[in-house]
DRENNU-238284 format. One line per field, with one value per residue (C-alpha): residue number from 1; residue in three letters; z, y, x. Coordinates in Angstrom, 1 decimal. Each point is the difference from the previous one (the first is absolute). Layout:
! residues N
num [NUM,...] $
residuo [ALA,...] $
z [Z,...] $
y [Y,...] $
x [X,...] $
//
This chain:
! residues 296
num [1,2,3,4,5,6,7,8,9,10,11,12,13,14,15,16,17,18,19,20,21,22,23,24,25,26,27,28,29,30,31,32,33,34,35,36,37,38,39,40,41,42,43,44,45,46,47,48,49,50,51,52,53,54,55,56,57,58,59,60,61,62,63,64,65,66,67,68,69,70,71,72,73,74,75,76,77,78,79,80,81,82,83,84,85,86,87,88,89,90,91,92,93,94,95,96,97,98,99,100,101,102,103,104,105,106,107,108,109,110,111,112,113,114,115,116,117,118,119,120,121,122,123,124,125,126,127,128,129,130,131,132,133,134,135,136,137,138,139,140,141,142,143,144,145,146,147,148,149,150,151,152,153,154,155,156,157,158,159,160,161,162,163,164,165,166,167,168,169,170,171,172,173,174,175,176,177,178,179,180,181,182,183,184,185,186,187,188,189,190,191,192,193,194,195,196,197,198,199,200,201,202,203,204,205,206,207,208,209,210,211,212,213,214,215,216,217,218,219,220,221,222,223,224,225,226,227,228,229,230,231,232,233,234,235,236,237,238,239,240,241,242,243,244,245,246,247,248,249,250,251,252,253,254,255,256,257,258,259,260,261,262,263,264,265,266,267,268,269,270,271,272,273,274,275,276,277,278,279,280,281,282,283,284,285,286,287,288,289,290,291,292,293,294,295,296] $
residuo [MET,LYS,LEU,GLY,PHE,ILE,GLY,LEU,GLY,ILE,MET,GLY,ALA,PRO,MET,ALA,GLY,HIS,LEU,ARG,ALA,ALA,GLY,HIS,ASP,VAL,PHE,VAL,THR,THR,ARG,SER,LYS,VAL,PRO,GLN,ALA,LEU,VAL,ASP,ALA,GLY,ALA,GLN,ALA,CYS,ALA,SER,GLY,GLU,GLU,VAL,ALA,ARG,ALA,ALA,ASP,ILE,VAL,PHE,LEU,MET,VAL,PRO,ASP,THR,ALA,ASP,VAL,GLU,LYS,VAL,LEU,PHE,GLY,ALA,LYS,GLY,VAL,ALA,ALA,GLY,LEU,SER,LYS,GLY,LYS,THR,VAL,VAL,ASP,MET,SER,SER,ILE,SER,PRO,ILE,ALA,THR,LYS,GLU,PHE,ALA,GLN,ARG,ILE,ALA,ALA,LEU,GLY,CYS,ASP,TYR,LEU,ASP,ALA,PRO,VAL,SER,GLY,GLY,GLU,VAL,GLY,ALA,LYS,ALA,ALA,SER,LEU,THR,ILE,MET,VAL,GLY,ALA,LYS,ASP,GLU,ALA,THR,PHE,GLU,ARG,VAL,LYS,PRO,LEU,PHE,ALA,LEU,MET,GLY,LYS,ASN,ILE,THR,HIS,VAL,GLY,GLY,VAL,GLY,ASP,GLY,GLN,VAL,THR,LYS,VAL,ALA,ASN,GLN,ILE,ILE,VAL,ALA,LEU,ASN,ILE,ALA,ALA,VAL,GLY,GLU,ALA,LEU,VAL,PHE,ALA,SER,LYS,ALA,GLY,ALA,ASP,PRO,ALA,LYS,VAL,ARG,GLN,ALA,LEU,MET,GLY,GLY,PHE,ALA,ALA,SER,ARG,ILE,LEU,GLU,VAL,HIS,GLY,GLU,ARG,MET,ILE,LYS,ARG,THR,PHE,ASN,PRO,GLY,PHE,ARG,ILE,THR,LEU,HIS,GLN,LYS,ASP,LEU,ASN,LEU,ALA,LEU,GLN,GLY,ALA,LYS,SER,LEU,GLY,VAL,ALA,LEU,PRO,GLN,THR,ALA,GLY,ALA,ALA,GLN,LEU,MET,GLN,ALA,ALA,GLN,ALA,GLN,GLY,TRP,ASP,GLN,LEU,ASP,HIS,SER,ALA,LEU,VAL,LYS,ALA,LEU,GLU,LEU,MET,ALA,LYS,HIS,PRO,VAL,ALA,PRO,ASP,ALA] $
z [-35.8,-0.5,-3.2,-1.8,-2.2,-2.2,-1.7,2.1,-2.4,-0.9,-0.4,2.2,3.3,0.4,-1.3,2.6,2.6,-0.7,0.6,3.3,1.1,-0.4,2.7,-2.0,0.8,-2.9,-0.9,-2.4,-2.0,-2.8,-1.9,1.8,3.7,1.4,0.7,3.7,0.1,-0.9,2.8,2.4,-1.0,0.9,-3.3,0.5,-2.3,-1.5,-1.6,-3.1,-2.0,1.2,3.6,-0.9,-1.7,3.0,2.4,-2.2,-1.4,-2.8,-1.6,-2.0,-2.5,-1.3,-1.9,-3.2,-2.9,-1.2,0.8,3.5,0.7,-1.3,2.3,3.0,-0.6,-1.2,0.7,2.9,3.3,-2.1,0.9,-1.6,2.4,3.0,-1.3,1.3,-1.4,0.3,0.0,-2.5,-2.1,-1.2,-2.5,-0.2,-2.2,-3.7,-2.0,-3.1,-0.2,-1.7,2.8,2.6,-1.3,0.2,3.6,1.0,-1.3,2.0,3.2,-0.6,-0.2,3.6,1.0,0.3,-1.7,-2.1,-0.9,-2.2,1.3,-1.6,1.1,-1.4,1.9,0.7,3.3,0.8,-0.3,2.0,2.8,0.0,-0.4,-3.1,-2.6,-2.9,0.3,-3.0,1.1,-1.9,2.0,-0.9,1.4,1.8,3.4,-0.1,-0.8,2.7,2.6,-0.6,-0.9,3.6,0.0,-3.4,1.5,2.5,-2.8,-2.7,-0.9,-3.6,0.2,-2.9,-0.7,-3.7,-0.8,0.4,1.0,-2.3,-0.9,2.8,-1.8,-3.4,1.5,1.5,-3.3,-1.6,2.8,-0.6,-3.7,0.8,2.6,-2.2,-2.9,2.2,1.5,-3.5,-1.2,3.0,-0.5,-3.7,0.8,2.7,-2.1,-2.9,2.2,1.7,-3.2,-1.5,2.8,2.1,3.8,0.3,3.5,-1.2,-3.1,2.3,2.2,-3.0,-1.3,3.3,-0.5,-3.4,-1.8,0.2,3.8,1.5,3.1,-2.0,-0.9,3.6,1.7,-2.5,-1.9,3.3,0.4,-3.4,0.8,3.5,-1.0,2.8,-1.5,3.2,-0.6,0.8,-2.9,-1.8,-3.7,0.0,1.5,-2.5,-2.8,1.2,-0.1,-3.5,-1.1,1.4,-2.1,-3.2,0.6,0.7,-3.1,-2.2,1.3,-0.6,-3.4,1.2,-1.1,2.8,-1.9,2.6,2.8,-2.0,-0.3,3.7,0.6,-2.2,1.9,3.2,-1.7,-0.9,3.7,1.1,-2.4,1.7,3.5,1.0,0.5,3.8,-0.2,0.2,-3.2,-0.4,-0.8,-3.4,-1.0,0.2,-3.1,-1.8,1.3,-1.3,-3.5,0.2,1.5,2.4,3.6,1.1,3.0,1.4,2.2,3.7] $
y [-2.1,3.6,1.2,3.3,1.3,3.0,1.4,0.0,0.9,-1.8,-3.3,0.4,1.0,-3.1,-2.2,1.4,-0.4,-3.7,-0.4,1.9,-2.0,-3.2,1.3,1.2,3.2,2.3,3.2,2.3,3.2,1.6,3.3,1.2,-0.5,-3.5,-1.2,0.3,-3.4,-1.6,2.0,-1.0,-3.6,0.2,0.8,2.3,3.1,0.9,3.2,-1.6,-3.1,-0.1,-0.1,-2.8,-2.0,0.3,-1.3,-2.8,-3.2,-0.1,3.2,0.0,2.7,0.9,3.2,1.2,-0.1,-0.8,3.5,-0.3,-3.3,1.4,3.1,-2.1,-2.4,2.3,3.6,2.1,-2.0,-2.9,-3.6,-0.9,2.4,-2.0,-3.5,-2.4,-3.3,-2.8,2.2,-0.4,2.5,-1.1,2.4,-0.6,3.0,-0.4,1.3,-0.5,-3.6,1.5,2.5,-2.7,-2.0,3.0,0.8,-3.6,0.1,3.2,-1.5,-3.3,2.0,1.0,-3.7,0.0,-2.0,1.6,-1.4,1.5,-1.0,2.1,-0.8,-0.2,0.3,3.7,1.6,-2.8,-2.6,2.1,0.4,-3.7,-1.3,-1.8,1.5,-1.9,0.4,-0.6,-0.4,0.3,-1.2,-1.2,-3.5,-2.1,0.3,3.8,-0.3,-2.5,2.2,2.8,-2.1,-0.2,3.8,0.1,-2.5,2.7,2.3,-2.3,-3.5,-0.8,0.3,-1.1,0.0,0.7,0.2,2.2,3.6,2.1,-2.9,1.1,3.3,-1.6,-2.1,3.1,1.8,-3.1,0.2,3.6,-0.6,-2.7,2.2,3.1,-1.9,-1.7,3.4,1.4,-3.0,0.1,3.8,-0.4,-2.8,1.9,3.3,-2.0,-1.7,3.1,2.1,-2.8,0.4,-3.0,0.2,-0.2,-1.5,-2.9,-0.4,-0.3,-2.5,-2.1,0.1,-1.0,-3.4,-0.6,-0.2,3.8,-0.2,1.5,1.7,3.3,-0.4,-0.9,2.9,2.7,-0.7,0.8,3.1,1.2,-0.5,1.4,2.8,-0.7,1.2,0.8,-1.3,-3.5,0.3,3.3,0.5,1.9,-3.0,-2.5,2.4,0.0,-3.8,-0.1,2.4,-2.5,-2.7,2.1,1.0,-3.6,-1.1,2.5,-1.2,-3.6,0.6,-1.2,1.6,0.5,1.7,-0.6,1.2,3.2,0.5,-0.4,2.5,2.5,-0.4,0.8,3.0,1.2,-0.5,2.0,2.8,0.3,0.2,-3.6,-1.4,0.0,-2.2,-3.8,-1.7,-1.3,3.7,-0.8,-0.6,3.8,0.5,-2.6,1.8,3.3,-1.4,-1.6,3.1,-2.5,-1.0,-3.6,1.5,3.5,1.3,-0.2] $
x [-9.5,1.1,-1.8,-0.1,-2.9,0.2,-3.1,-3.2,-2.7,-3.2,1.9,3.0,-1.6,-2.1,2.9,2.3,-2.8,-0.2,3.8,-0.3,-3.1,2.0,2.3,3.0,1.8,-0.9,1.8,-1.9,0.3,-2.0,0.1,-3.0,-1.0,0.3,-3.6,-0.8,-1.6,3.3,1.8,-2.7,0.5,3.7,1.7,3.0,0.0,3.4,1.2,1.4,0.6,3.6,-1.3,-2.4,2.7,2.4,-2.7,-1.5,1.4,-2.6,-1.3,-3.2,-0.9,-3.5,0.2,-1.6,2.5,3.5,1.4,-1.4,1.7,3.3,-0.3,-0.9,2.9,2.7,-1.0,1.2,-0.4,-1.3,-0.2,3.4,1.7,-1.3,0.6,2.7,1.0,-2.5,-3.2,-2.8,-2.0,-3.5,-1.6,-3.8,-0.6,-1.0,2.9,2.2,1.5,3.1,0.5,-0.6,2.9,2.3,-1.2,0.6,3.6,0.7,-1.4,1.8,3.3,-0.7,-0.1,-3.8,-2.8,-2.7,-3.5,-2.6,-3.5,-2.8,-3.5,-3.5,-3.3,-0.3,-1.0,-2.4,2.7,2.4,-2.4,-1.1,3.6,-1.1,2.3,1.5,3.7,2.3,3.6,3.2,3.1,3.4,-0.7,-2.5,1.8,-0.3,-3.7,-0.7,1.7,-2.4,-3.1,-1.3,-0.2,-1.8,-2.5,-1.0,-1.0,-1.3,-1.3,1.1,3.8,2.1,3.7,-0.2,3.7,3.1,0.1,-2.2,-2.3,-2.4,-0.4,-0.4,-2.8,-1.7,0.1,-1.7,-2.6,-0.7,-0.5,-2.6,-1.7,-0.2,-1.4,-2.6,-1.0,-0.4,-2.0,-2.4,-0.4,-0.8,-2.5,-1.8,-0.1,-1.4,-2.6,-1.1,-0.3,-2.0,-2.5,0.8,0.6,3.8,-0.3,-2.1,2.2,3.1,-1.9,-0.8,3.6,1.4,-1.5,1.6,3.3,0.4,0.2,3.2,1.2,0.0,-3.6,-0.8,1.8,0.5,-3.2,-1.8,2.1,-1.0,-3.7,0.1,2.4,2.4,3.2,1.9,3.5,1.0,2.5,0.2,-0.2,3.3,1.8,-1.5,0.8,3.7,-0.1,-1.4,2.7,2.6,-1.7,0.2,3.6,1.0,-1.9,1.8,3.4,-1.0,-1.5,-3.5,-3.3,-2.6,-2.8,-2.8,2.3,0.7,-3.8,-0.5,2.8,-1.7,-3.2,1.9,1.6,-3.5,-1.0,3.0,-0.8,-3.4,1.6,-1.1,3.5,-0.2,-3.2,0.1,0.9,-3.5,-0.8,1.5,-3.7,-0.5,2.1,-2.1,-3.2,1.3,0.4,-3.4,-1.6,-1.7,0.9,-0.4,-1.9,-0.4,2.8,-0.9] $
//
């Protein structure tokens, strides 16, 4: 198939690579330089989203925020300018569910389909093609048409509902992940300051009811101080803001989410917002005046 991919960062580059490795023609662009590895693999670099959309039948987006998606789609030389009837846009970014529905309507007016398909799994999942993909589509047929391509990038692929429902699901995911990171961070700070070996505490907890993927992966990061970004604090902070904005409009209270968002704000104030979201523990350590383990 002729596929487009826009946004070739930590997540997007390996995702586009999987599509190309499966033998599809892949047309790519990004706001920085297209990774040479993708070009060497046969991906065709384009000058704009418009050029990508003219060349491809299905265009995937993987960019940071709502405003970025809007610019890529509808800005100068954007995707919308290159679309023709019957093409499909798949936004795999994590953005506002409300804006997603508006974008979908504008794309539908051009005679094209729009799916929102945010992902979970971070850089590790993107590289391993094991992402969880939460898809909003107008109907099952539209989802099934794109599903074989999703299967090249992820393993747990669910059509959760109509357009926008994928983004709702991702916001819910980010709430759970953030609160788990905060819980693991608090537990390890407590254990370490109490004089216990945090590595052994984590090992013991992995065998009990407190076991989780967050304790396994991010607990280890907290102990080994490996905060190179798989998913940056600034991006998770953006997602929690979406949750809190949505909660306000729905009249829903999310007190624990608000607390996690404030921890991320504290991390940002210290200049840690470009670190992996597991570095949220550093804000807890600052308040405790005690690190889980010394920085490497």
